[in-house]
KEMARNU-465770 format. One line per 3 residues: number of its first residue (from 1); their letters; for each residue x, y, z of N, C-alpha, C. Coordinates in pm, whole numbers, plus 50000, padded with zeros to 5 digits. Layout:
<rs>
NUM = A = X Y Z X Y Z X Y Z  ...
</rs>
This chain:
<rs>
1 = XXX = 50085 49881 50000 50000 50000 50000 50088 50123 50000  50049 50221 49926 50126 50343 49918 50079 50448 50018  50156 50556 50023 50129 50665 50115 49990 50722 50096
4 = XXX = 49943 50730 49970 49812 50791 49945 49699 50716 50015  49720 50591 50049 49616 50511 50115 49613 50532 50266  49724 50576 50322 49732 50587 50468 49756 50729 50519
7 = XXX = 49781 50822 50428 49817 50958 50470 49714 51020 50563  49587 51015 50528 49483 51078 50610 49477 51016 50749  49485 50884 50757 49482 50816 50888 49606 50850 50970
10 = XXX = 49720 50857 50904 49844 50891 50973 49836 51031 51033  49790 51125 50953 49777 51263 51000 49675 51273 51113  49563 51203 51098 49460 51205 51203 49515 51150 51334
13 = XXX = 49596 51047 51326 49656 50988 51447 49750 51088 51514  49831 51156 51435 49920 51258 51493 49840 51370 51557  49737 51417 51488 49655 51526 51541 49580 51484 51668
16 = XXX = 49545 51357 51678 49475 51308 51797 49567 51298 51919  49696 51280 51894 49789 51257 52003 49877 51376 52041  49880 51477 51955 49966 51592 51980 49889 51721 51959
19 = XXX = 49921 51819 52042 49862 51952 52025 49928 52019 51905  49869 52130 51861 49927 52204 51748 50069 52251 51782  50088 52295 51905 50220 52340 51949 50320 52224 51945
22 = XXX = 50277 52109 51994 50366 51992 51993 50399 51948 51851  50301 51956 51761 50328 51920 51622 50429 52015 51560  50421 52143 51593 50519 52239 51543 50657 52207 51599
25 = XXX = 50664 52171 51727 50791 52133 51787 50848 52009 51719  50764 51913 51692 50809 51791 51623 50859 51821 51483  50791 51910 51415 50834 51950 51281 50971 52017 51287
28 = XXX = 50989 52106 51383 51120 52170 51399 51228 52067 51432  51194 51974 51518 51288 51868 51554 51323 51782 51433  51224 51751 51352 51246 51666 51234 51339 51731 51133
31 = XXX = 51351 51863 51139 51438 51934 51046 51585 51934 51091  51610 51893 51215 51746 51889 51267 51824 51775 51203  51950 51798 51165 52030 51692 51100 52039 51563 51182
34 = XXX = 52052 51573 51314 52065 51452 51396 51936 51371 51394  51821 51440 51388 51693 51368 51383 51677 51301 51247  51715 51370 51141 51710 51309 51008 51797 51184 51005
37 = XXX = 51915 51194 51066 52007 51079 51070 51945 50964 51150  51883 50996 51264 51818 50893 51346 51707 50824 51268  51622 50900 51203 51511 50842 51128 51562 50755 51012
40 = XXX = 51665 50801 50943 51722 50722 50835 51781 50593 50889  51846 50602 51005 51904 50483 51068 51795 50383 51108  51685 50434 51164 51574 50349 51204 51512 50279 51083
43 = XXX = 51493 50354 50976 51437 50295 50853 51530 50188 50799  51661 50215 50799 51758 50118 50749 51759 49992 50835  51753 50009 50966 51750 49893 51056 51626 49808 51030
46 = XXX = 51513 49873 51010 51388 49802 50981 51400 49726 50849  51456 49792 50748 51476 49729 50618 51572 49611 50628  51678 49629 50705 51779 49523 50718 51726 49399 50789
49 = XXX = 51621 49414 50867 51566 49299 50940 51441 49241 50873  51408 49290 50754 51286 49247 50686 51283 49096 50664  51392 49039 50617 51395 48895 50590 51377 48814 50718
52 = XXX = 51444 48853 50824 51432 48782 50951 51289 48790 51005  51228 48909 50997 51090 48925 51043 50995 48841 50958  51018 48839 50826 50934 48759 50737 50943 48611 50774
55 = XXX = 51064 48563 50798 51083 48422 50834 51014 48388 50966  51026 48475 51064 50961 48450 51192 50808 48446 51178  50754 48541 51104 50609 48543 51084 50564 48420 51005
58 = XXX = 50643 48376 50909 50609 48256 50833 50606 48134 50925  50704 48125 51017 50708 48012 51110 50582 48009 51197  50541 48125 51245 50420 48132 51328 50299 48093 51244
61 = XXX = 50286 48148 51125 50173 48117 51038 50171 47969 51002  50288 47916 50967 50297 47774 50932 50262 47686 51052  50314 47721 51168 50283 47645 51289 50135 47650 51323
64 = XXX = 50074 47765 51304 49931 47778 51328 49853 47688 51234  49888 47691 51106 49818 47609 51007 49839 47460 51028  49951 47421 51081 49979 47280 51109 49921 47235 51244
67 = XXX = 49879 47330 51322 49826 47297 51454 49935 47276 51558  50059 47314 51526 50169 47295 51620 50202 47421 51697  50135 47528 51665 50156 47655 51733 50037 47676 51825
70 = XXX = 50058 47668 51955 49945 47682 52048 49889 47824 52050  49760 47834 52038 49694 47964 52046 49680 48004 52192  49685 48132 52222 49658 48176 52358 49517 48132 52399
73 = XXX = 49495 48107 52527 49365 48055 52572 49246 48145 52541  49269 48275 52530 49157 48366 52503 49129 48385 52354  49202 48316 52267 49180 48325 52122 49109 48200 52075
76 = XX = 48997 48222 52004 48921 48109 51953 48949 48094 51804  48975 47971 51757 49002 47950 51615 48882 47975 51526
</rs>
């Protein structure tokens, strides 16, 4: 899914959790070189772990489908 599908929900979530003043502070912070570097680093770390996360989720899904992955007691199949 692309940004155009989630942009409105993303913005609404930010507006629900932050005041206008806080959003302005966050915007100013986001313009700082160290924050840009942090965000780029976080995105790269997430990208670098994509294969490992995919494999773990596949194991859970496969175990669930085989019946070898126990469901929590409050979850009904």
